[in-house]
N, C-alpha and C positions, 0 to 999 in steps of 0.2 A: 421304551428303551432308556435306561439310565446311563449317562456318561460319567465316567469316574472323575474324581476331583483332579487327578493329575492331568487328564486330557483337557479338562476345562481350563486349568491353569496355563497349559501350553497354548491353547487356542487364544486365551486372553493376552498372553505375552506377544504372540504373533500379531494380533490385531493392534496392540499398542505400538509395536515396532514399525508397523506399516503406516501409522497415522502421521500426517504432516505436522511439523513443529511450528506453532504460531509465533514463537519467540523471535524469529528472524524477520519480522515484518519490515523493519526499517533499516536494519543493518547497523554497523558501527557509525559513530558520528563523522569519522573522516571519509566515509563513502559518499556523504552528501546525497542521500537518496531517501525519499519518503514514499510509502506505499499507502494507498487508501482509496476511498470512494469520493468521487467528485460531487461536491455539494452544489456549486454554482459556477457559471462561466459568465464573465462580464467582458464582452468583446470591446465595448466602448472604452472601458478603463484599462484593457489589456491585462486582465487578471483572471485567475480561477482559484477557487477555494476547495481544498481537499480535507476530508475527515481522516486524519492520520490513524492507521490501523493499530499502531502501538500505543500511542498516548490518548487516543480517542478525543483529540482536540482538533479544531479547525485550523488549517494553515493556508495562508493566501500566498500565491506565487504570481509574479509578473511573468508575462510570456509574450512573444511576438505573435503576429497574426497567423503565421503559418502553423505554429504550435497550437494555438487556440482552435484552429480549424480541425485539428486531429482529435480534439475532444468533442465527441458527437453530442453528448447530453449529460445532464446531472444523473448521478447514480452509477456511472461507469467506474470501474475499478482500474486504477493506473498506478504505475511506479514512475516517480518524477526524479530525474537527476537534475541537480540545481547547484548554483553557486551563490554565496552571500555577497551582496553588493551594498555596502553601507548597512542600512537598517531594513533592507528588503531582500527577498529571495527571488532570484531570477531562474526560471525554469529553462533548462538547456535541452532536455530530451524526455520524451515519454516512452515508457517501455510497456 
């Protein structure tokens, strides 16, 4: 059974319309949120490092013990709300 070109085109358009948009990975700079995969957690230093989904660069955040406990292991995908404190990034919330 051969499907007409018009039906193929409509099916392709519907598939593309349903696909998620990867360009919204980290949002605008004023949102102060990064999304990515956890590379490492250092509970002694009070930090964790995230591989940012948009820039594909590692970003290290300072975090309190309670927040570090929420990160179960490296490889976990998280969204981090943060604030800039001097030259460091302080994680405020994990989503």
